[in-house]
C-alpha positions as CSV (number, residue, x, y, z in Angstrom):
1,M,-40.3,-3.2,19.9
2,E,-37.4,-2.1,17.6
3,T,-36.4,0.6,20.1
4,E,-36.2,-2.1,22.8
5,L,-34.0,-4.3,20.6
6,I,-31.7,-1.4,20.0
7,E,-31.4,-0.6,23.7
8,N,-30.6,-4.3,24.5
9,L,-28.1,-4.7,21.6
10,S,-24.7,-5.8,23.0
11,I,-21.6,-4.5,21.2
12,P,-18.3,-5.8,22.5
13,E,-15.5,-3.3,23.1
14,P,-12.3,-3.5,21.0
15,N,-9.6,-5.8,22.3
16,G,-12.1,-8.0,24.0
17,K,-12.1,-11.8,24.1
18,E,-14.1,-12.3,20.9
19,S,-12.1,-12.8,17.7
20,T,-12.1,-9.9,15.3
21,T,-9.8,-11.6,12.7
22,Y,-11.9,-14.6,11.6
23,L,-12.1,-15.7,8.0
24,T,-10.9,-13.0,5.6
25,H,-11.0,-10.2,8.1
26,N,-7.2,-10.4,8.7
27,F,-6.1,-10.3,5.0
28,H,-4.5,-6.9,5.2
29,T,-3.5,-4.4,7.8
30,Y,-5.6,-1.2,7.9
31,P,-5.7,1.7,10.3
32,A,-8.6,2.3,12.7
33,K,-10.5,-0.9,11.6
34,F,-13.7,-1.3,13.5
35,I,-14.6,-4.7,14.9
36,P,-16.7,-6.9,12.7
37,Q,-19.1,-7.6,15.6
38,I,-20.6,-4.1,15.1
39,P,-21.8,-4.5,11.5
40,R,-22.7,-8.2,12.1
41,A,-25.0,-7.3,15.0
42,T,-26.6,-4.2,13.3
43,I,-27.0,-5.9,9.9
44,R,-28.9,-8.8,11.5
45,L,-31.0,-6.5,13.6
46,F,-32.0,-3.9,11.1
47,T,-32.2,-5.8,7.8
48,N,-33.5,-9.0,6.2
49,E,-31.8,-11.4,3.8
50,G,-31.5,-9.8,0.3
51,D,-31.5,-6.2,1.7
52,T,-28.8,-3.8,0.7
53,V,-26.2,-2.5,3.2
54,L,-24.0,0.5,2.5
55,D,-20.6,1.5,4.0
56,P,-19.7,4.9,2.6
57,F,-16.3,4.8,4.3
58,G,-15.6,1.3,3.3
59,G,-12.0,0.9,4.5
60,C,-10.8,-2.7,4.2
61,G,-14.3,-4.1,3.8
62,T,-15.3,-5.2,7.3
63,T,-19.0,-4.3,6.7
64,L,-19.0,-5.9,3.3
65,V,-17.6,-9.2,4.6
66,E,-20.4,-9.3,7.2
67,A,-23.0,-8.4,4.7
68,K,-22.0,-11.3,2.4
69,L,-21.8,-13.7,5.4
70,S,-25.4,-12.6,6.3
71,N,-26.8,-12.9,2.7
72,R,-27.2,-9.2,2.3
73,K,-26.1,-7.2,-0.7
74,G,-23.3,-4.8,0.1
75,I,-22.0,-1.6,-1.4
76,G,-18.7,-0.1,-0.3
77,V,-17.2,3.3,-1.1
78,D,-13.7,4.6,-0.4
79,I,-11.4,7.1,-2.0
80,N,-8.4,4.9,-1.2
81,P,-7.5,2.3,-4.0
82,I,-5.9,0.0,-1.4
83,A,-9.2,-0.1,0.5
84,V,-11.0,-1.0,-2.7
85,L,-8.6,-3.7,-3.7
86,V,-8.6,-5.3,-0.3
87,S,-12.4,-5.1,0.1
88,R,-13.0,-6.8,-3.3
89,S,-10.5,-9.5,-2.4
90,K,-12.0,-10.2,1.1
91,T,-15.5,-10.5,-0.3
92,T,-14.8,-12.6,-3.4
93,K,-15.2,-16.4,-3.2
94,L,-12.5,-18.5,-4.8
95,T,-12.4,-22.2,-5.6
96,K,-9.7,-24.7,-4.7
97,I,-8.9,-25.0,-8.4
98,Q,-8.2,-21.3,-8.6
99,L,-6.0,-21.4,-5.5
100,D,-4.1,-24.5,-6.7
101,S,-2.9,-22.5,-9.7
102,I,-0.9,-20.3,-7.4
103,K,1.6,-23.1,-6.8
104,Y,2.7,-23.0,-10.4
105,L,2.8,-19.2,-10.3
106,L,5.1,-19.2,-7.2
107,F,7.3,-21.8,-8.8
108,N,7.8,-19.5,-11.8
109,I,8.4,-16.5,-9.6
110,K,11.0,-18.3,-7.6
111,Q,12.8,-19.5,-10.7
112,D,13.0,-16.0,-12.1
113,I,14.3,-14.5,-8.8
114,K,17.0,-17.2,-8.9
115,R,17.9,-16.0,-12.4
116,Y,18.0,-12.4,-11.2
117,Y,20.6,-13.3,-8.5
118,K,22.6,-15.3,-11.0
119,N,22.5,-12.4,-13.5
120,E,20.7,-14.6,-16.1
121,K,18.0,-13.6,-18.4
122,L,14.5,-13.8,-16.8
123,K,11.4,-15.4,-18.4
124,I,9.3,-12.4,-17.7
125,D,9.8,-8.7,-18.3
126,Y,9.5,-6.4,-15.3
127,S,9.9,-2.8,-14.3
128,I,10.5,-1.0,-11.1
129,P,8.2,2.0,-10.4
130,E,9.7,5.4,-10.1
131,F,8.9,7.5,-7.1
132,N,10.7,10.0,-4.9
133,N,13.3,8.4,-2.5
134,I,12.5,4.9,-3.5
135,N,16.2,3.9,-2.8
136,H,15.9,5.3,0.7
137,W,12.9,3.1,1.5
138,F,13.7,0.0,-0.5
139,E,16.9,-2.0,-0.8
140,E,18.0,-2.8,-4.4
141,K,17.3,-6.5,-4.2
142,V,14.0,-5.9,-2.6
143,K,12.9,-3.6,-5.5
144,H,13.8,-6.3,-8.0
145,E,12.0,-9.1,-6.1
146,L,8.9,-7.0,-5.7
147,A,8.9,-6.0,-9.3
148,I,9.3,-9.6,-10.5
149,I,6.4,-10.7,-8.3
150,K,4.2,-7.9,-9.5
151,A,5.0,-8.7,-13.2
152,Y,3.8,-12.3,-12.6
153,I,0.6,-11.2,-10.9
154,D,-0.1,-8.7,-13.8
155,S,0.1,-11.7,-16.2
156,I,-2.8,-13.4,-14.5
157,K,-6.0,-13.2,-16.6
158,D,-8.5,-14.2,-13.8
159,D,-9.3,-10.8,-12.2
160,K,-10.7,-12.3,-9.0
161,L,-7.5,-14.3,-8.5
162,K,-5.4,-11.3,-9.5
163,N,-7.1,-9.1,-6.8
164,Y,-6.4,-11.8,-4.2
165,L,-2.7,-12.0,-5.2
166,F,-2.3,-8.2,-5.2
167,T,-3.8,-8.1,-1.7
168,A,-1.2,-10.5,-0.5
169,F,1.5,-8.5,-2.4
170,S,0.3,-5.2,-0.9
171,S,0.2,-6.7,2.6
172,I,4.0,-7.4,2.6
173,I,5.3,-4.2,1.1
174,V,5.9,-2.3,4.4
175,T,7.4,-5.5,6.0
176,V,10.1,-5.7,3.3
177,S,10.6,-2.0,3.0
178,N,12.9,0.1,5.2
179,Q,9.8,1.6,7.0
180,E,9.9,0.7,10.6
181,S,6.3,-0.6,10.8
182,D,2.8,0.1,9.5
183,T,2.3,2.6,12.4
184,R,5.7,4.2,12.4
185,F,6.8,6.1,9.3
186,A,10.5,6.1,9.9
187,A,13.3,4.4,7.9
188,I,15.5,1.8,9.7
189,K,18.1,-0.7,8.5
190,K,16.5,-4.1,8.2
191,N,19.2,-6.0,6.2
192,I,16.7,-7.9,4.1
193,K,18.2,-11.1,2.8
194,P,17.9,-12.5,-0.7
195,F,14.5,-14.3,-1.3
196,R,13.0,-12.7,1.9
197,V,10.4,-10.9,-0.3
198,F,9.5,-14.1,-2.1
199,F,9.1,-16.0,1.1
200,E,7.0,-13.2,2.8
201,F,4.7,-13.3,-0.2
202,S,4.5,-17.1,-0.3
203,N,3.9,-17.4,3.4
204,R,1.2,-14.7,3.3
205,L,-0.6,-16.6,0.6
206,E,-0.4,-19.8,2.6
207,K,-2.0,-18.1,5.6
208,M,-4.7,-16.6,3.4
209,Q,-5.7,-19.8,1.7
210,E,-7.4,-21.6,4.5
211,R,-9.3,-18.4,5.3
212,I,-10.5,-17.7,1.8
213,L,-11.6,-21.4,1.5
214,G,-13.5,-21.2,4.7
215,F,-15.1,-17.9,3.7
216,S,-16.0,-19.3,0.2
217,E,-17.7,-22.3,1.8
218,I,-20.1,-20.4,4.1
219,A,-20.5,-17.0,2.4
220,S,-23.7,-16.3,0.4
221,N,-23.8,-15.5,-3.3
222,S,-25.1,-12.0,-2.5
223,K,-23.7,-9.2,-4.7
224,I,-21.0,-7.0,-3.3
225,E,-20.0,-3.8,-5.1
226,V,-17.0,-1.7,-4.2
227,Y,-16.4,1.8,-5.7
228,Q,-13.4,4.0,-5.6
229,K,-15.5,7.1,-5.1
230,D,-15.9,10.1,-2.8
231,S,-18.5,9.6,0.0
232,R,-19.5,13.3,-0.3
233,D,-21.0,12.4,-3.8
234,L,-23.0,9.2,-4.0
235,S,-24.8,10.3,-7.2
236,F,-24.2,6.8,-8.7
237,L,-26.6,5.4,-6.1
238,K,-30.4,5.9,-6.4
239,D,-32.6,7.6,-3.9
240,N,-34.1,5.3,-1.3
241,S,-32.0,2.4,-2.5
242,I,-30.3,1.4,0.8
243,D,-31.8,-0.6,3.7
244,H,-29.0,0.0,6.3
245,I,-25.8,2.0,6.7
246,V,-23.0,1.0,9.0
247,T,-19.7,2.8,8.7
248,S,-16.8,4.4,10.5
249,P,-15.8,7.8,9.1
250,P,-12.2,9.1,9.6
251,Y,-11.4,10.4,13.1
252,A,-10.4,14.1,12.6
253,N,-6.7,14.8,12.8
254,T,-5.8,11.2,13.6
255,Y,-4.6,9.4,10.5
256,D,-3.2,10.1,7.0
257,Y,-4.5,7.1,5.2
258,Y,-2.5,8.0,2.1
259,L,0.7,8.0,4.2
260,Y,-0.2,4.6,5.8
261,H,-0.5,3.1,2.3
262,K,1.8,5.4,0.4
263,F,4.3,2.7,-0.7
264,R,1.6,0.2,-1.5
265,I,-0.1,2.9,-3.7
266,F,3.1,3.6,-5.5
267,W,3.9,-0.1,-6.1
268,L,0.5,-0.9,-7.4
269,G,0.5,2.1,-9.8
270,Y,-2.3,4.2,-8.2
271,D,-2.4,8.0,-7.7
272,V,-1.2,9.0,-4.2
273,K,-2.0,12.7,-4.8
274,R,-5.7,11.9,-5.5
275,V,-5.9,10.0,-2.2
276,Q,-4.0,12.7,-0.2
277,D,-6.1,15.6,-1.6
278,N,-9.5,14.0,-1.0
279,E,-9.1,12.5,2.4
280,I,-11.6,13.7,5.0
281,G,-10.3,14.7,8.4
282,S,-6.6,13.9,7.7
283,R,-3.7,15.1,9.8
284,N,-2.4,16.6,6.6
285,S,-5.5,18.9,6.6
286,H,-5.8,19.7,10.3
287,S,-2.2,19.7,11.4
288,S,-0.1,20.5,8.3
289,K,-2.6,22.9,6.7
290,K,-4.0,24.1,10.1
291,E,-7.6,23.7,9.0
292,G,-10.1,23.9,11.9
293,I,-12.9,21.5,12.8
294,E,-15.2,23.5,10.6
295,T,-13.7,21.8,7.5
296,F,-14.3,18.4,8.9
297,E,-17.8,19.3,9.9
298,N,-18.6,20.6,6.4
299,H,-17.3,17.5,4.7
300,L,-19.3,15.2,7.1
301,N,-22.4,17.3,6.5
302,L,-22.1,16.6,2.7
303,C,-21.7,12.8,3.6
304,F,-24.8,12.9,5.8
305,K,-26.9,14.6,3.1
306,E,-26.0,11.8,0.7
307,M,-26.7,9.1,3.3
308,R,-30.1,10.7,4.0
309,R,-30.9,10.7,0.2
310,V,-30.0,7.0,-0.4
311,L,-31.2,5.5,2.8
312,K,-34.9,4.5,2.9
313,P,-37.2,6.3,5.4
314,K,-37.2,5.1,9.0
315,K,-34.1,3.0,8.3
316,Y,-31.0,3.1,10.5
317,A,-27.4,4.4,10.1
318,V,-24.9,3.2,12.6
319,I,-21.8,5.3,12.8
320,V,-18.6,4.4,14.7
321,I,-16.3,7.4,15.3
322,G,-13.8,8.6,17.8
323,D,-13.0,11.9,19.5
324,S,-10.2,14.0,18.2
325,V,-7.7,16.7,19.3
326,I,-7.1,19.7,17.1
327,R,-4.4,22.1,18.3
328,G,-4.9,21.0,21.9
329,N,-8.7,21.2,21.8
330,L,-10.7,18.0,22.5
331,I,-13.4,17.5,19.8
332,K,-16.3,15.3,21.1
333,A,-17.3,13.4,18.0
334,D,-20.6,12.2,19.4
335,E,-21.8,15.8,19.9
336,L,-20.5,16.9,16.5
337,L,-22.2,14.1,14.7
338,K,-25.4,14.6,16.6
339,E,-25.7,18.2,15.4
340,I,-24.8,17.2,11.8
341,A,-27.3,14.4,11.8
342,K,-30.0,16.7,13.2
343,K,-29.5,19.1,10.3
344,N,-30.1,16.2,7.9
345,N,-33.2,14.8,9.6
346,F,-31.5,12.0,11.4
347,S,-32.4,11.3,15.1
348,L,-30.0,9.8,17.6
349,V,-31.7,6.8,19.2
350,R,-28.8,5.2,21.1
351,K,-25.1,5.9,21.9
352,I,-22.5,3.4,23.2
353,S,-19.1,5.0,24.2
354,Y,-15.8,3.6,25.6
355,N,-12.4,4.9,26.2
356,L,-10.1,5.1,23.2
357,S,-6.7,5.4,24.6
358,K,-6.1,1.7,25.3
359,N,-7.0,0.9,21.6
360,S,-5.0,3.7,19.9
361,R,-2.4,2.7,17.4
362,M,-1.0,5.7,15.6
363,F,2.1,7.0,13.8
364,N,2.8,9.4,16.5
365,P,2.0,8.9,20.2
366,R,1.4,12.6,20.8
367,F,-2.0,12.3,19.0
368,T,-3.3,10.1,21.8
369,N,-5.4,11.5,24.7
370,K,-6.6,9.7,27.7
371,D,-9.9,11.6,27.6
372,K,-10.8,10.5,24.0
373,E,-13.7,8.1,23.6
374,E,-15.0,6.0,20.7
375,H,-18.7,6.1,20.0
376,V,-21.2,3.8,18.4
377,L,-24.1,6.0,17.3
378,F,-27.5,4.8,16.2
379,F,-29.4,7.2,14.0
380,V,-32.8,6.7,12.3
381,N,-33.6,8.5,9.1
382,E,-36.7,10.5,9.8
383,K,-37.5,11.6,6.2
384,R,-40.9,10.7,4.9
385,D,-41.7,8.5,1.9
C-alpha cells in the first residue's frame, strides 16, 4: 500500500504555478532552495503528528517550516550560521505584542542615524566590523547605518525577536552593499543615498510582519531544533530517533555558500573560514582546489552513514539533488547517490527527475549545463531493528 502511495505521489516542478514563498518561506534569500511542496508532501505521507523529521542539510529551514506547520517535531543541521539564524527565525512564532515593540526600536534607530548625519552624539555606541576590502564593498555611510542598526538589535533581550530582527538585517546586506546581486559577486557603483539602509530594513520588517503573524496563527507548537553542526557527524542525535529525513545536499561544484553569505557572516560576527573549510561539494573544493568527485562521494558517504544510524528501520529518506559538472565531466547525481545509499543499506524505491537548466541561478553562467537534471530520490532504510 505504501509503495503505491509513493508511486502516485505528485511533486510539482520548480517554477510551477503553485506558490513556493507562502508564510515565512520568503524571509531570506538562499541559494538552491528546494520547493516547500516536497517536504510538505513527504512529511504528510511518511509520518504522523508528533513524529520527528530531520534535515541534515537544513539550509534556510524549508523542511522545518513544513514540519511545524504539520505538527511534527523538526531538527535542522547546517554548517552555515546564516542558515541556522534564518531557520530559527522562520520557525519561531511571535506575538503581536512582540512585533509592536519594533516600532519603538525603529524610531530610535532613525533618530540616531539622523544624529550621525548631523555629526551629533548618538544615544547608542556602535562599531563597524573589520574585514578585508570592506571599503571596496560598502560605502562609508552604509557602514555606519548598518552598524547603528546592528547595535540596536544587539540591545534586544528577547532572543526570539532578536533572531527575527537579525534575519531582516541579514536579508538587506547585499542590497545595500556594492555587490551587484546575490548571484553575482562583482562590485558595482550603486550610489546609495542617506537613510537607504534604514528604509530597506524598515520595509523588510514591514513585509515580514504579516507573514510571521500568519505563520504564528496556524503553526503548531511542535519543537524545532536547529544546530550549527556538520552533517558528517550527527553524534548529538540518538540512534533510531528520527522518523523521516527530507533534505537537499549541496550540488557538487555548483555553489560556494560561504561566498553567497560572506558579507552577512562578517557583519553578524561569525567565522567565514569555518564555513568555507567545512562546506561539502563547494566550487572552492572542486574548481579552485581541483578535487575530484571522489571527495564529494566520500563526504556524502559519511552523511549517509549518520542518516542510517539515526533513522528508524524501514523509514524513508527523501533526497533532492542536482547533477554537476567537474572539469567538463557531467556527474549524474542520481547514480552517485544510489551507489552511496546502497553501501549504507538504503534502497531506492522511486526517482523523479526534471531538467535543471531552466531553474539554475548561479554566480557564473558557465556552470550551467543543458543536460543537467535535478532528482527527487526516495530511499528506504533497510536496516533491522
